[in-house]
C-alpha positions in Angstrom: 17.3 27.9 21.5 17.7 24.2 22.1 18.9 21.6 19.6 15.4 20.3 18.9 14.2 23.7 17.8 17.4 24.1 15.7 16.8 20.8 14.0 13.2 21.7 13.3 14.2 25.0 11.8 16.8 23.3 9.7 14.1 21.0 8.2 11.8 23.9 7.5 14.7 25.7 5.9 15.5 22.8 3.6 11.7 22.5 2.7 11.5 26.1 1.7 14.8 26.4 -0.1 14.0 23.3 -2.2 10.5 24.6 -2.9 11.1 28.3 -3.5 13.9 30.9 -3.5 16.4 29.0 -5.7 15.7 31.1 -8.8 15.6 34.9 -9.0 12.2 36.0 -10.3 10.7 39.2 -11.8 8.6 41.3 -9.5 5.0 40.0 -9.6 2.1 42.4 -9.8 1.0 41.3 -6.3 2.9 39.5 -3.6 2.5 38.6 0.0 6.1 39.0 1.2 9.5 39.8 -0.2 13.2 39.5 0.7 15.3 41.5 -1.6 14.4 40.2 -5.1 12.6 37.0 -4.0 8.9 37.1 -3.7 6.2 35.0 -2.1 2.8 35.1 -3.8 -0.6 33.9 -2.8 -0.5 31.4 -5.6 2.7 29.9 -4.2 1.1 29.6 -0.8 -2.0 27.9 -2.2 0.3 25.4 -4.0 2.0 24.5 -0.7 -0.9 24.5 1.8 -3.5 21.8 1.9 -6.8 23.5 1.1 -8.9 20.3 1.4 -9.1 20.9 5.2 -9.7 24.6 4.8 -7.1 27.5 5.0 -7.4 30.3 7.4 -5.5 33.5 8.2 -3.5 32.0 11.0 -2.2 29.2 8.6 -1.2 31.8 6.0 0.5 34.0 8.6 2.5 31.0 9.9 3.5 30.0 6.4 4.7 33.5 5.6 6.8 33.7 8.7 8.4 30.4 7.9 9.1 31.5 4.4 10.7 34.7 5.5 12.9 32.9 8.0 13.9 30.3 5.4 14.6 33.0 2.8 16.8 35.2 4.9 18.8 32.2 6.1 19.2 31.0 2.5 20.2 34.4 1.2 22.8 34.8 3.9 24.1 31.3 3.2 24.3 32.2 -0.5 26.1 35.5 0.3 28.7 33.5 2.0 29.0 31.1 -0.9 27.7 28.2 1.0 25.3 27.2 -1.8 28.4 26.2 -3.7 30.0 24.4 -0.8 30.7 20.7 -1.3 28.6 20.0 1.9 25.6 21.2 -0.2 26.5 20.1 -3.7 27.6 16.5 -2.8 24.2 15.5 -1.1 22.4 17.1 -4.1 24.5 15.1 -6.5 23.7 12.0 -4.5 20.0 12.7 -4.5 19.9 13.4 -8.2 21.8 10.2 -8.9 19.4 8.2 -6.7 16.3 9.7 -8.3 17.7 9.2 -11.8 18.4 5.5 -11.2 14.9 5.1 -9.7 13.4 6.7 -12.8 15.3 4.4 -15.0 14.2 1.3 -13.1 10.6 2.5 -13.1 10.7 2.8 -16.9 12.6 -0.4 -17.5 11.4 -2.7 -14.7 8.5 -1.6 -12.6 6.3 -0.1 -15.3 5.7 -3.6 -16.8 2.5 -5.1 -15.3 3.3 -8.7 -16.4 -0.3 -9.7 -17.3 0.9 -12.9 -19.0 1.3 -15.0 -15.9 -0.8 -18.1 -16.8 -2.6 -20.5 -14.6 -0.1 -23.2 -15.7 2.7 -21.1 -14.3 0.9 -20.6 -11.0 0.2 -24.3 -10.8 3.8 -25.3 -11.6 5.1 -22.9 -9.0 2.7 -24.2 -6.4 3.7 -27.8 -7.1 7.4 -26.9 -6.8 6.9 -25.0 -3.5 4.2 -26.8 -1.7 6.1 -27.0 1.5 6.0 -23.2 1.7 2.2 -23.1 1.6 1.1 -24.7 4.8 -1.6 -23.4 7.1 -0.2 -22.2 10.5 -3.7 -21.9 11.9 -7.2 -23.2 11.0 -9.0 -21.4 8.1 -12.6 -21.8 7.2 -14.2 -21.2 3.8 -17.6 -19.7 4.4 -20.2 -17.3 3.2 -22.7 -15.6 5.3 -25.7 -13.2 5.4 -26.6 -10.9 8.3 -30.2 -10.2 8.9 -31.9 -7.8 11.2 -34.9 -10.0 11.9 -34.7 -13.7 13.1 -37.8 -14.8 11.1 -36.3 -13.6 7.8 -33.0 -15.3 8.6 -34.9 -18.5 9.4 -36.9 -18.3 6.2 -33.7 -17.8 4.2 -32.0 -20.7 6.0 -35.0 -23.1 5.4 -35.0 -22.2 1.7 -31.3 -23.1 1.3 -31.6 -26.3 3.3 -34.5 -27.4 1.2 -32.4 -27.2 -1.9 -32.6 -23.6 -3.2 -29.3 -22.2 -4.4 -27.8 -19.8 -1.9 -27.7 -16.9 -4.4 -31.3 -17.6 -5.6 -32.6 -17.7 -2.0 -30.9 -14.4 -1.2 -32.2 -12.7 -4.4 -35.7 -13.9 -3.4 -35.3 -12.1 -0.1 -33.9 -8.9 -1.8 -36.8 -8.9 -4.3 -39.3 -9.1 -1.5 -40.3 -5.5 -0.4 -41.3 -6.7 3.0 -38.0 -8.6 3.7 -35.3 -6.8 1.7 -34.7 -4.2 4.5 -33.8 -7.0 6.9 -30.6 -7.8 5.0 -27.8 -5.9 6.7 -24.7 -7.4 5.2 -23.6 -10.1 2.8 -20.3 -11.9 3.3 -19.0 -13.3 0.0 -17.7 -16.8 0.0 -14.1 -16.7 1.0 -11.3 -17.9 3.3 -11.3 -16.6 6.9 -9.1 -16.9 9.8 -10.5 -16.7 13.4 -9.6 -13.0 13.6 -11.2 -12.2 10.3 -14.7 -13.2 11.4 -16.4 -10.9 13.8 -18.3 -11.3 16.0 -16.7 -14.4 17.5 -20.0 -16.3 17.3 -19.6 -16.6 13.5 -16.3 -18.3 13.8 -17.7 -20.8 16.4 -20.7 -21.5 14.2 -18.4 -22.1 11.2 -16.2 -24.5 13.1 -19.1 -26.6 14.3 -20.5 -27.1 10.8 -19.5 -29.8 8.4 -18.7 -29.1 4.7 -21.9 -27.8 3.0 -23.6 -27.2 6.3 -25.9 -24.2 6.9 -26.2 -22.8 10.4 -29.3 -21.9 12.3 -29.7 -18.2 12.9 -26.7 -17.1 15.0 -27.8 -14.4 17.4 -25.3 -11.5 17.9 -25.4 -7.9 18.9 -25.5 -6.9 15.3 -28.3 -9.2 14.2 -28.8 -12.8 13.1 -26.2 -14.5 10.9 -26.8 -17.5 8.6 -23.4 -19.1 7.8 -22.7 -21.6 5.1 -19.6 -23.7 5.5 -17.7 -24.9 2.4 -14.6 -26.4 4.0 -11.8 -26.1 6.6 -8.1 -26.0 6.2 -6.7 -27.5 9.3 -3.4 -26.2 10.9 -0.5 -28.0 9.2 -2.5 -28.8 6.1 -1.5 -27.5 2.7 -3.4 -24.5 1.3 -5.5 -25.0 -1.7 -4.0 -23.4 -4.8 -6.8 -20.8 -5.1 -6.0 -19.5 -1.6 -2.4 -18.7 -2.5 -2.7 -18.0 -6.2 -2.4 -14.2 -5.8 0.6 -14.6 -3.6 2.2 -16.9 -6.2 1.5 -14.4 -8.9 3.2 -11.7 -6.8 6.2 -14.0 -6.4 6.4 -14.7 -10.1 6.2 -11.0 -10.8 9.1 -10.4 -8.4 11.1 -13.1 -10.2 10.4 -11.6 -13.6 11.4 -8.2 -12.4 14.6 -9.6 -10.9 15.4 -11.3 -14.2 14.7 -8.1 -16.1 16.9 -6.2 -13.7 19.8 -8.6 -14.1 19.4 -8.6 -17.9 19.3 -4.7 -17.9 22.6 -4.6 -15.9 24.2 -7.2 -18.2 23.2 -5.3 -21.3 24.5 -2.0 -19.8 27.8 -3.6 -18.7 28.3 -4.6 -22.4 27.3 -1.1 -23.6 29.5 1.0 -21.4 33.3 0.7 -21.2 34.3 -0.6 -17.7 37.9 -0.6 -16.4 38.8 -2.0 -13.0 42.3 -1.1 -12.0 42.8 -2.9 -8.8 42.9 -6.6 -7.8 41.2 -8.0 -4.7 43.9 -9.8 -2.6 42.9 -13.2 -1.4 42.5 -13.9 2.4 45.2 -15.9 4.1 42.9 -18.9 4.5 42.4 -18.9 0.7 46.1 -19.3 0.0 46.4 -22.5 2.1 
């Protein structure tokens, strides 16, 4: 048996020992397998196996064999007293400590959603960190509609160019029983980088339009796009605040959580008696 198989078997053993076999149980009315006084039931198998993709006899048989192997290994280790060995107990203590700390931080720090971040806070952060919000590549602000038929796309475009509001013109198409089936996709107004707009013809059309411009039908393999250009952020230019507002809110949440964490640690240091019995010796260069 090579080391890879041994490693895999060890992982399986840990999985089963942590899941089952740690507590002695009474004999169930029905069971699938048994090793001494430890039982594997069908209910336990159902809890462990993913039934969403179906469960067949081969899967159950494999699971039973793995459980038997794990259980006999565990019982032999327990017979030798290895379940009380420090090699086992210390990692378990470390895991319990780690999980307990995570649970505390989840309750005290991460459970807070911080819904109180205001637009004024976002704006103040933006103004103080403008140099961090600079476009590294061109970004266009556009909206688009994909049509199956060119004539419907042209009709929609003409209506918008003649002064009809974009949404009103689109709703007029969608309310028309003869035209509504031609609408394949509606791209909401938003900011797009070159890689975000596919096919590439949409990006090229957007880059050629001026602010407020509406393209002629752009023919692609998917159909005919009508693109409306609302503006371009050139490479090296500052982002508009609405483009980075979500990122700023995330940063502010991180800052609030860091402040909450530091305050929690400070409060706990005051609550618990702390005694440090050694002094840190200064380096030689600090004595000069």
